[in-house]
N, C-alpha and C positions, 0 to 999 in steps of 0.2 A: 611516743616511741616511733623512731625512725624505721620505715618498712624494710624487710630483710632483702627486697630487690636491691636497694641502694648499697646496703652493706656487701651484699655478695659482688656486686659489680666493682666496688673498691678494692675488694680482695683480688678479684681477676686482674684488675688494672695493675696492682702491684707485682704479681706473679708474671705478668706479660712484660713488665719494664724490667724485672730482674733477669728473666730469661732472654728477653731480647738483648741484653747488654753483651752476652755472649756472642751475638750474631754480628755486631757492628760495634766499632769503637765510639766510645763517648768521650768528648773533650771535656777536660776539668772545668772549662769555665765557658759562659756563654759567648757565641760569636757576635751578638749583637743584633739590631732589627735588620730586616730584609730590606735592600735599597730599592728605591723607586725605579721602574722601568723607563725607557724612552717612550716619548709620546706615541712613536709608531707601534709600540709593542702593547699600547692600551686597546682595550675593546669594549664595547658597550655591555651592559648587563643584559642577560637574557634567560628566561626560564629553561630553555633547551640546554643551557650549560650550567644548570644547577647541580650537577654531579660531575666532579672532575677527577682526573687521574694524577698520580705522582708526576708524570711528564708534564702535563699542563701546568701544575704548580711550579715546576722547576723553570718554566718558560715564562713564568708571569711573577716576577720577584716583589713587585710593587704592592701586592695585596697583603692585607693585615690577616695573620694566621692565629687561629685560636685552638689550643689544646683543651678540650672540653672534658671535665669529670665532676663527680661529686666530691665535695671535700677539700681538705687542705692541699692537695697536689702533690703528694710524695713521688708518685709515678712520674708526673710531669717534671719535677726537679732532677729526678734521675737521668730522664732522656725525653727529648722531644725534637720537633723539626726546628732547625736552626732559625731563631727570630721569633718562634711562636711564643704567645703569651698565654698564660693559664686563665681559663674561664670556669669558675666554680660555679655549678648549677644553683648553689644556695644563694647566689647573687640574685636569682630571678623567680624562685619559689622557695615556699616554706610550709612546715607542717602546720596543722595535722593532713590538711587536704592536698599538699603539695601543688597549690594553684599558683598561676602566674601572680606576683605580686602586684598592687595596684599601679595605674598608668604613671603617676609622678614618681613613684619609687623606681619603677623600671627604667624610665628616662635617665634618671640620675645614675642608676647602676650600669646603664650604657655609656653614658657620658664619662663616668669614672674609667671605663675600659678604652677611652678614646673612640667610641663608635658615634657616628653621626649619619645623617642620611645619605650622604655621599661616599661613605666608607666602602671599599671593596674588601669583602671578607670571605675568607675559607675557614671552615670548621671541621675538625675531626675528633674523633673520641672513641674510647672503648667502653662500652659498645657504640656502634654508629648512632643509635637513637638517643645518646646524650648530645651528639652534636647536632641531630635534626631538632631536637628540643630547644636547644639554644638558637638553632637558625630560625625556628618558627617565631620565636620571641623576637629576633631582629626584624623578620619580614613584617609581623603585626605592628612593630614600632615604624615601620617605613623605610629601612634601610634598602637601597636601592639595588644592590648587587651583593647576594648572599649565595655561597656555595659549599657544597660537602665534598670533603676528600673521600674518594670511594676507597674503602679498606683501611683507612686510618694510617696510623704510625706503622703497622705491621707491613700494609702495602708499600709505604714510603721505604721501609729498610728492604724489602723483598726486591725492590727496584735498584738497590745498591746505592741508596743516597744516605747522606750522614746524617746523624743526630749530634745534640749538644746537651750538656747538663746546666745545672743553675736556674736562673730565674730572669725572665726579661719582664721589666716593669712597664706597664702602658703610660700613654702620656694623656692625661685627662682632656676631654674636649669641653670647651666653654657653652657651646649651645648645640642642639640637634640639628637645627637649620630648616625645620619644617613643622607644621602642626603634628602633634604627638596624641595618639598614634596614627601612622599613615594608612594603615590597612586595618581598621576595626574588624572589618567582617571575618577576618581570619581565625578570631576567638570567639567561641559561642559559649553562651549561658544555658543553665537549664531551662529557663523560659522558652528561648527559641527552640531548644530541642523539643519540648512538649508541644509546641506550635507545629514542627516540622512532621511528627509522627502521623502517620496516615495520609499524608499528602502525596499525590501521584507524581508530582514534580520534585520530591525531596526524598532524601534517603539518610538514615542515622545509622552509621556502619560501625560495628565493633570489630576491632582486631585483637581481642583477648584470645586466649587459648581456649580449646573447645572444653576443657573440665571447668574453666570460669565461666564460660558462656552457658553451659548447661547446668549450672549451679553445684557441681560437685566441691568446689572450692572457691574461695574469694580470691585467691592467688597471692595473698600477703599475711604475714603474721599478725600485723596490728589492725586487720579489717575482718570482721566476722561475717557481715552480710554476703550472701550469695545470690546470684542469679544474672539477670540481664535486662536492659531495657527493653519493656514489652513493646514489640512492634519494629525493633531494629532488624537490620540484616547483618548476617555475619560474613566479614571480608576475609576471613582466615586469619591466621596469627602465628602462634609457635607452640611449643611443648608445654611451657609455662609462662609466668609473667616476666622472666629474664631473658626470653628467646624469641626470634621472629623468623623461624626457618622458613616460612612460606615467602619472605621477603629479602633473605640473605643466603649467600652461599656459605658452605662450610669454613671457607678461609676469612669470613668476615666481609667480604665484598658483597655489593648490593646486587640482587637479581635486576634485570633490566626492567624500567619502569613499564614497557611495552608488554613484556611477558607477565608482569603483575596485572595490567590492565586487561589482558585477554582473560585471565582467570577470573578477575572481578567481574566481567561482562556476563559471565554464566550465573552471576547472582543478580544481574539487573543494575549493577553498579556501573554507571555509564557518565560521560562528561556533559551531557546535556541537563542533568539533575543538580539540584543543590545537593551537596555530598558533604556531610559532616561526620568525621571519624571520632571515635572514643576508644579508650581502654581503661585501665585502672586509675590512672592519674592524667598522663599527656604524653609519656615518653613514646611508647609504641605507636600511638595515634600519630605523633609527629613523623615517624618514619613511613607509614603509610601516607600521610599527607605529602610528604616529599616526593614520592612517586607522581601523584596526582599533579603537583606543582610543576614538576620536571615536564610533564606532557602538556601543560598549558591549559589544564582544566580550570574553567572560568569561575565556578561557583563552589569553592570548597572552604572547608574551616574544620576546626577541633573543638570538640567539646572540652573544655578544661574547667575542673579536673576530672571529669568522667564518672566512672563508677564510684570513686571514693565520695563524691558528692551526691549523686543520685540516689545512691543506697540508703542515705541519711534521712532522706525526706520521706516519710511515710505515705505521703500523697501521690508520690511518683509511680506510676505503673511499673511493675517488675514481673518478669516471667522466669520460669525454671524448667528443667526437662528437656528432653530430647530436641534437637533443631529440626524444624520443618524441612522436608525435601533432603533429608540427610545432612543438612548442615549448610546448603548452598541456597539461599534464596529466602531467607526470613526467619522470624522467630515465631 
């Protein structure tokens, strides 16, 4: 059974697309792919530019833009940034754990979307964690230049920029152009998590809601197990499995990575440690990961697929109950 998190986001995306249609005209047909910029307008990939604004995107028309969501893409077909291609997250993960698909399948999925090592990619989604989930997969694969549009389609419209309807089809690529995956250290399995627990130079950081973290709820309809990884550190999250209020503004734009890092520092979450984020599956963890990535933290990763997998193995240590220190600084 697909978890209610994804169903609720699909409904939300449809509502936003329909209501947004009243705010900006939607042309009846696609305007086609975005043209390539002149050589002088190209710039090297850089982690400091991992989060971009509508203004930046408007000034860099040569990038490949993906509208990321779960499912068939009704909201995408109704309205999207001109030239954007739909990226269904079902391409890269599947039930019951919602874990990234095996490397060979992931490489093919990206090639089908026309993505190679040298692609210049901007992703957006509602919620943004859909985009960071896809973005994490691209970084893991080894794509050199991956960025997130801050605030997504809502921010694009709020800046007075046009949308289009219909569908843009990707042009498949023949080869990725480098060994795959290019950054294997970004995705962590349960074995490495167990090895990291208790180490002074490493942290396993949960970004689930406090009710999930303390074992009051699993956060999902299709998951009964409650609790947290014993020995983790809580990095803050949101009100439930569908929200990340401690990482996002009410309008859907992201809090600055610098402000997030200042809050993390109170829990000892600092860049000189190996930091592995986790949540229920990987969506929320990818959002927190993106802040650390944008700041240039050198040893970060995501435990994929997080609590969905960890809770299924009775040999894994689990804790419940109130968090130590009122919730900032450990389990």
